[in-house]
C-alpha positions in Angstrom: 11.4 -15.8 35.1 14.0 -17.7 32.9 13.5 -16.9 29.0 12.9 -20.1 27.3 12.3 -18.9 23.7 14.5 -17.3 21.2 13.0 -14.8 18.7 15.3 -15.8 15.9 14.3 -19.6 16.3 10.7 -18.8 16.6 10.6 -16.6 13.6 12.5 -19.0 11.5 10.2 -22.0 12.5 6.8 -20.0 12.1 6.7 -19.8 8.2 6.0 -16.2 8.5 8.1 -14.0 6.2 8.6 -10.3 5.0 6.9 -9.6 1.7 6.9 -6.2 0.0 5.5 -4.5 3.0 5.6 -6.1 6.2 5.6 -9.7 7.5 2.7 -11.9 6.3 1.6 -15.5 6.9 -1.5 -17.6 7.8 -3.4 -16.5 10.7 -2.6 -19.9 12.2 1.0 -19.3 12.0 0.8 -15.9 13.9 0.5 -17.7 17.4 1.0 -15.4 20.5 4.6 -16.4 20.6 5.4 -15.6 17.1 3.7 -12.2 17.6 5.9 -11.8 20.6 9.1 -12.9 19.0 8.5 -10.4 16.0 7.7 -7.7 18.8 10.9 -8.3 20.8 13.1 -8.6 17.6 11.7 -5.4 16.5 12.4 -3.5 19.7 15.9 -5.0 19.7 16.5 -3.5 16.2 15.2 -0.2 17.2 17.1 0.1 20.3 20.3 0.0 18.2 19.6 3.4 17.0 16.8 5.2 19.0 15.9 5.9 22.6 12.3 5.4 23.5 10.1 4.2 26.4 6.7 3.9 24.4 5.4 1.8 21.5 2.2 2.7 19.5 0.1 0.1 18.1 -3.3 -0.3 15.9 -5.1 -2.9 14.0 -7.3 -3.3 11.1 -10.8 -5.0 11.0 -9.7 -8.7 10.5 -11.1 -10.9 13.0 -7.5 -12.1 14.0 -6.0 -8.8 14.6 -7.1 -8.0 18.0 -5.6 -11.1 19.6 -2.5 -10.5 17.7 -2.2 -7.0 19.0 -2.7 -8.2 22.6 0.2 -10.6 22.1 2.4 -7.8 20.7 1.5 -5.8 23.6 2.1 -8.6 26.1 5.6 -8.9 24.7 6.4 -5.1 24.7 5.5 -4.9 28.3 7.9 -7.7 29.1 10.4 -5.2 27.5 9.4 -2.6 30.2 7.8 -0.4 27.5 4.7 1.6 27.7 2.3 0.8 24.9 -0.5 3.3 23.4 -3.2 1.3 21.6 -5.0 3.5 19.0 -7.6 0.6 17.9 -8.9 0.2 14.4 -7.3 3.1 12.3 -5.7 3.4 8.9 -1.9 2.4 8.8 -0.9 5.8 7.6 -2.8 7.3 10.8 -0.6 5.2 12.9 2.6 5.9 11.2 1.8 9.7 11.3 1.0 9.9 15.1 4.0 7.6 15.8 6.2 10.0 13.7 4.7 13.1 15.6 5.7 11.5 18.9 9.1 10.0 17.8 8.2 6.5 18.9 8.3 3.0 17.1 5.0 1.6 16.0 3.4 -1.7 15.1 0.4 -2.1 12.7 -1.4 -5.4 12.7 -2.7 -6.0 9.4 -2.7 -8.2 6.4 -3.7 -5.3 4.0 -5.6 -6.6 1.1 -4.9 -10.4 1.3 -7.7 -12.7 2.4 -9.0 -12.9 6.1 -7.5 -16.2 6.9 -4.0 -14.4 6.5 -2.7 -11.6 8.6 0.5 -9.5 9.0 2.6 -7.1 11.0 4.0 -3.6 9.6 6.8 -2.1 11.7 7.6 1.6 11.8 10.8 3.3 13.2 10.3 6.7 15.1 11.3 8.5 11.7 9.0 6.2 9.3 8.6 2.8 7.8 11.5 0.3 8.3 13.8 -0.5 5.5 14.9 -3.9 4.0 17.9 -3.8 6.3 15.7 -3.4 9.5 13.9 -6.3 8.1 17.0 -8.4 8.2 17.8 -7.1 11.6 14.5 -8.1 12.9 14.9 -11.8 11.4 18.4 -12.1 12.8 17.8 -10.7 16.2 18.5 -13.3 19.0 16.3 -12.0 21.9 15.3 -14.5 24.6 11.9 -14.2 26.0 9.4 -16.0 28.0 6.1 -17.6 26.3 3.2 -15.1 26.3 0.8 -16.0 29.1 -2.6 -14.2 29.6 -3.4 -11.6 27.0 -4.1 -8.0 28.2 -7.3 -6.1 27.4 -6.4 -3.0 25.4 -7.9 0.4 25.8 -8.4 2.5 22.7 -6.8 6.0 22.4 -8.5 8.2 19.9 -5.6 10.5 19.2 -4.1 8.9 15.9 -7.6 9.2 14.3 -8.0 12.9 15.2 -4.3 13.7 14.2 -4.9 12.0 10.9 -8.2 13.9 10.3 -6.6 17.1 11.2 -3.6 16.6 8.9 -5.8 16.9 6.0 -8.7 19.3 7.0 -6.4 21.8 8.4 -4.9 22.4 4.8 -7.9 24.1 3.3 -9.2 27.6 4.7 -12.6 27.0 2.9 -14.8 24.0 2.4 -13.9 23.6 -1.1 -16.0 20.4 -1.6 -19.3 22.2 -1.1 -21.8 21.1 -3.5 -19.8 17.7 -4.2 -21.3 14.3 -3.4 -18.8 11.7 -2.4 -19.7 8.0 -2.0 -17.4 6.1 0.7 -17.4 2.3 0.0 -16.8 1.5 3.4 -16.7 -2.5 3.4 -14.3 -3.4 6.3 -11.7 -0.6 5.7 -9.8 0.3 8.8 -10.5 4.0 8.1 -14.2 3.8 7.4 -15.1 5.5 10.8 -13.1 8.7 9.9 -13.0 9.0 6.2 -16.6 10.7 6.2 -15.4 13.3 8.8 -12.5 14.5 6.5 -14.7 14.9 3.5 -17.8 16.4 5.5 -15.4 18.9 7.1 -14.2 20.0 3.5 -17.8 20.7 2.6 -18.9 17.5 0.8 -22.1 15.4 1.1 -21.1 12.0 1.9 -23.0 8.8 1.1 -22.0 5.7 3.0 -22.0 2.5 1.0 -21.9 -1.1 1.8 -20.2 -1.5 5.3 -19.5 -5.0 5.9 -19.4 -6.9 9.2 -17.1 -9.5 7.6 -13.7 -8.8 6.1 -13.5 -8.0 2.5 -10.0 -8.3 0.8 -10.0 -5.4 -1.6 -7.0 -5.4 -3.9 -6.6 -2.0 -5.5 -4.5 -3.6 -8.2 -6.7 -6.3 -9.1 -10.3 -4.6 -8.8 -13.1 -7.3 -9.4 -15.6 -7.0 -12.1 -18.2 -6.8 -9.4 -16.5 -3.8 -7.7 -16.3 -2.1 -11.2 -20.2 -2.6 -11.9 -20.9 -1.5 -8.4 -19.0 1.8 -8.9 -20.8 2.7 -12.0 -24.2 1.9 -10.5 -23.5 3.9 -7.3 -22.5 7.0 -9.3 -25.8 7.0 -11.0 -28.0 6.0 -8.2 -26.6 8.8 -5.9 -25.5 11.3 -8.4 -21.9 11.1 -7.2 -18.9 13.0 -8.1 -16.3 10.4 -6.8 -16.4 7.1 -5.2 -13.6 6.6 -2.5 -12.6 3.5 -1.0 -9.3 1.8 0.4 -7.9 -1.6 0.8 -8.2 -3.2 4.2 -5.7 -1.1 6.2 -6.2 2.1 4.4 -3.0 2.7 2.9 -4.0 2.0 -0.9 -6.8 4.1 -2.3 -9.5 3.1 -4.8 -11.0 6.3 -6.5 -13.3 6.6 -9.3 -14.2 9.3 -11.6 -17.5 11.2 -12.0 -18.8 8.1 -14.2 -17.9 5.5 -11.7 -14.8 4.3 -13.6 -12.0 3.3 -11.2 -8.7 5.2 -11.8 -5.6 3.1 -11.9 -3.4 3.7 -8.9 -0.4 5.1 -10.8 -2.6 7.5 -12.9 -4.1 8.7 -9.4 -0.8 9.2 -8.2 0.5 11.2 -11.2 -2.3 13.5 -10.8 -1.8 13.9 -7.1 1.9 14.5 -7.8 1.2 17.1 -10.1 -1.3 18.9 -8.1 1.3 19.0 -5.2 3.9 20.3 -7.8 6.3 17.6 -6.8 9.8 17.9 -8.4 11.1 14.3 -8.2 9.5 11.0 -8.0 10.4 7.5 -7.1 8.0 4.8 -8.4 8.2 1.1 -8.7 9.0 -0.4 -12.2 5.6 -1.6 -12.7 3.9 1.8 -12.9 2.8 3.4 -16.1 5.1 5.2 -18.5 2.7 8.0 -18.8 4.5 9.5 -15.6 7.8 10.0 -17.7 5.9 10.9 -20.9 3.7 13.6 -19.0 6.9 15.7 -18.7 5.6 16.9 -15.4 8.5 16.0 -13.2 12.3 16.8 -13.3 13.3 13.2 -12.3 11.4 9.9 -12.1 13.3 7.1 -10.5 12.2 3.6 -11.1 12.6 1.0 -8.1 11.8 -2.5 -7.1 8.2 -3.1 -6.1 7.4 -2.4 -2.5 7.3 0.8 -0.4 10.6 0.2 1.4 12.3 0.4 -2.0 10.6 3.7 -3.1 11.3 5.1 0.5 15.0 4.3 0.1 15.4 6.6 -2.8 13.9 9.6 -0.9 17.1 10.4 0.9 19.2 10.9 -2.3 16.4 12.7 -4.0 15.8 15.2 -1.0 19.6 16.2 -1.5 19.0 17.3 -4.9 15.2 18.3 -5.4 12.9 20.8 -3.5 10.0 18.3 -3.1 9.9 14.5 -3.3 7.2 12.0 -3.2 6.5 8.5 -4.5 3.6 6.2 -5.3 2.9 2.9 -6.5 0.8 1.1 -8.9 -1.7 0.1 -6.2 -2.2 3.9 -5.6 -0.4 4.2 -2.3 1.0 7.7 -2.1 4.1 8.5 -0.2 5.1 12.0 0.7 8.9 12.1 0.9 9.4 15.8 2.0 7.7 18.6 3.8 5.9 20.6 1.3 3.6 23.6 1.2 -0.1 23.3 0.3 -2.3 26.4 0.3 0.5 28.2 2.4 0.2 25.2 5.0 3.0 22.9 5.8 2.2 19.4 5.1 4.8 17.2 6.9 6.5 14.2 5.1 4.8 11.0 5.6 7.0 8.2 4.1 4.7 5.4 4.1 1.6 4.7 1.7 -1.4 6.7 2.2 -5.0 6.7 0.6 -6.3 10.1 1.6 -3.9 12.5 0.1 -4.3 11.4 -3.6 -8.2 11.6 -3.3 -8.2 14.9 -1.9 -5.5 16.4 -4.4 -7.6 14.9 -7.2 -10.6 16.8 -6.1 -8.5 19.9 -5.9 -7.4 19.3 -9.4 -11.0 18.5 -10.3 -12.1 22.1 -9.5 -11.1 23.0 -13.2 -12.0 20.2 -15.0 -14.0 16.7 -14.6 -11.9 14.0 -13.2 -12.4 11.9 -16.6 -11.0 14.9 -18.5 -8.0 15.2 -16.2 -7.2 11.4 -17.2 -7.8 12.1 -21.0 -5.3 14.9 -20.8 -2.5 12.6 -19.9 -0.4 10.5 -22.4 -2.8 7.7 -23.3 -0.8 4.5 -22.0 -2.8 2.0 -20.2 -2.1 -0.6 -17.8 -3.7 -3.8 -16.4 -2.8 -6.4 -14.0 -4.3 -9.6 -12.4 -2.9 -12.4 -10.5 -3.1 -16.3 -10.4 -4.0 -17.1 -6.6 -3.0 -20.1 -4.8 0.1 -20.5 -7.2 3.2 -21.8 -5.4 5.8 -19.2 -5.1 8.5 -21.6 -6.2 6.6 -22.2 -9.6 6.4 -18.5 -10.0 10.0 -18.1 -9.3 10.8 -20.9 -11.7 9.0 -19.4 -14.7 10.6 -16.1 -14.1 14.0 -17.4 -13.9 13.4 -19.4 -17.0 12.1 -16.4 -18.9 15.0 -14.2 -17.7 17.2 -16.8 -19.2 15.4 -17.1 -22.3 12.8 -14.2 -22.8 12.1 -15.4 -26.5 10.9 -18.5 -25.3 8.7 -17.1 -22.5 7.1 -14.6 -24.8 6.4 -17.4 -27.4 4.9 -19.4 -24.6 2.8 -16.5 -23.4 1.4 -15.7 -27.0 3.7 -12.9 -28.0 5.9 -14.6 -30.4 4.9 -12.5 -33.3 6.4 -9.3 -31.5 9.9 -8.4 -31.4 11.5 -7.8 -27.8 12.8 -4.4 -27.4 13.8 -4.4 -23.7 14.4 -6.7 -20.9 14.0 -5.2 -17.3 14.9 -7.5 -14.3 14.5 -4.9 -11.6 11.8 -6.8 -10.0 10.6 -10.0 -11.7 10.8 -9.9 -15.4 9.5 -6.9 -17.5 9.7 -7.2 -21.2 9.3 -4.5 -23.7 7.9 -5.5 -26.9 7.3 -3.8 -30.2 4.1 -1.7 -30.8 4.8 0.0 -27.3 3.7 -3.1 -25.2 5.1 -4.4 -21.9 4.5 -7.5 -20.3 5.7 -8.2 -16.5 5.6 -11.2 -14.4 6.5 -11.1 -10.8 5.8 -13.5 -7.8 4.0 -11.9 -5.1 6.1 -11.0 -2.0 2.8 -11.4 0.3 0.9 -14.6 -0.8 1.2 -17.7 -3.1 0.2 -15.5 -6.2 1.7 -14.9 -9.6 1.1 -11.2 -10.7 1.1 -10.2 -14.4 1.2 -6.5 -15.3 0.8 -5.2 -18.9 1.0 -1.8 -20.6 -0.4 -1.0 -24.0 -2.0 1.8 -26.3 -5.4 0.8 -25.3 -7.0 -0.5 -22.1 -8.5 -3.4 -24.1 -5.0 -4.5 -25.3 -3.5 -4.1 -21.9 -6.3 -6.3 -20.3 -6.0 -8.8 -23.2 -2.3 -9.1 -22.6 -2.7 -9.9 -19.0 -5.6 -12.6 -19.6 -3.5 -14.0 -22.4 -0.4 -14.3 -20.2 -2.0 -15.9 -17.2 -4.1 -18.3 -19.3 -0.9 -19.6 -21.0 1.1 -19.6 -17.7 -1.6 -22.1 -16.3 -0.8 -24.6 -19.0 3.1 -24.1 -18.6 
């Protein structure tokens, strides 16, 4: 059959674009041919550096994900490739098994964004794709025929089993015996396997609020309703911890024994400390308590997005014995093989939600979780976003503020505080006197403007975010 479509042209015309992690767009934009174009272009870019005959694929619980996977598989078969379909599993589970088998992988997920949107995440045989790989996919010119009938996909359970074994095999004893863990299941891609990990390690698990419709949990902007729920669940079930994730299971949402959700970067800090990590790569938006804790030999700041964190790992591995990274959303990236309880834990350079929760529980054997948090330097972060806010408008505000930070801080209500520093690593992060930070950044995944703040109290951080966003709406 004669090729009648070109991957580069189809992708360009689709309106789908790469964000901080993966290609994202409206479900209506992810037509079968658009999914096919991305799949063909991905394979073309991978064949330049890798030899393989099989590709792994998995999905989240979004209503649109299965049909998108079918279109991707149809395209992969046009390329003469075999495909292993792992069904609904967390993104890190797919990434891990693909890494074990040295094959590329595609995850159909929109992560935490609303259900009317979706996305594709791509994995090389050796881990998550880089920003350079993204450009190769966008620019690839692969001729292909339009996708016809969509194939039915048979689920292989191996990814789930390997992911469970990755963590249960680290512990010789059921160290969570006597602990009660609540799992807020909602529509998380990992909801059918998380309980098996915690139960295998001795915990009593309480399953909470499974949802038949997709729930867009954003671990960086936890709703007030979810905050109230966690406090209530801890009391109702006498829980030691509530565990949850975003939609595709690569960002954790973990509470202390009082039902207070931990900020993702604080959870990452405690996890990295429990793993005895030497060097860290973290995005510029993360809490400065990481450096102030003096627990790590080096902390390298990056742009926001897992590809930027991963890009630092190669250099760090040349100089340090153990390397990791994490993001403000809590996703933990293990950049080197390490030893845990005398067992090897292989590197997994993509966001993961389970490892930080488990290592927090390891650390909590000596002290309550709330106490572990209190022992850290008391720096508090908050974040929120304006949704349905045109990306162009966000970019204009950040550009104007970069040119004139004093004007922007005055406009946002901080005119009485002197500017101490200006950081344009990603968006605009302004350091103010009295140890305050205000950081504006257009989202890479959706038409949203995100605001991050850091201060000496949680109330002050939250107030800074809300004041900033309120004033931005009137700009």
